[in-house]
N, C-alpha and C positions, 0 to 999 in steps of 0.2 A: 424456461428463466437465460440467463446470459451472465458474463463472466467479466470483468472487469480489474486489470493487475496494474501493481502501481508499484512501484523499485525506484526508491531515493536513498541516498548515500546521509542523510541526516532527518531524524525521524521529527521535526519540527516541518520539513520541506515533505515529506509522509503525511502529516497530518492534515497539510492544508490542500493536499490535493485531495483527501477521501473529502477533506469537507466538503471542496470547491465539486466535486462529483456529487458527492449525496445533494445537496442543494439545491441540487437540478436534476435526481431523478425524479422522474415523476411512477418508479412502481415502488415493488414493497421491496426490502434488502431481508433477503434469505439468511443468508450468515456474510461474516466478515472473515478471515484467517487472518490470522497476524505473526508473519514472522524477521527474528534479525538474524542476522551470519558477520561473520567478524574471523578477517583473513590478515596476514604478512604479507607486505611486498617491501620487501630489503627492511627496513627501522619501520615503516611505516604500518599503522593497522588501518586495515580497511573498512571500512563498517557497510551492512545494507540491509535496509531497513524495506517492508515490502507487506505490499495490502493484496489479497484476494477480497474481491465483493463478488457475489454471488446474487442474484436480483433478475425481478420478472419485468417488462418490459408492459 
């Protein structure tokens, strides 16, 4: 098994990265984990969208 982790500040960017990876994957996807985190930096909200893909090659 292998793991690939993606981290983006916009959900559409994460979606594009994951879809691109999956389109080139020759193995099988075991699981995909998704997480969202929000933090404050001054008056700005910082978003972090992450995905972890567990797969076989």
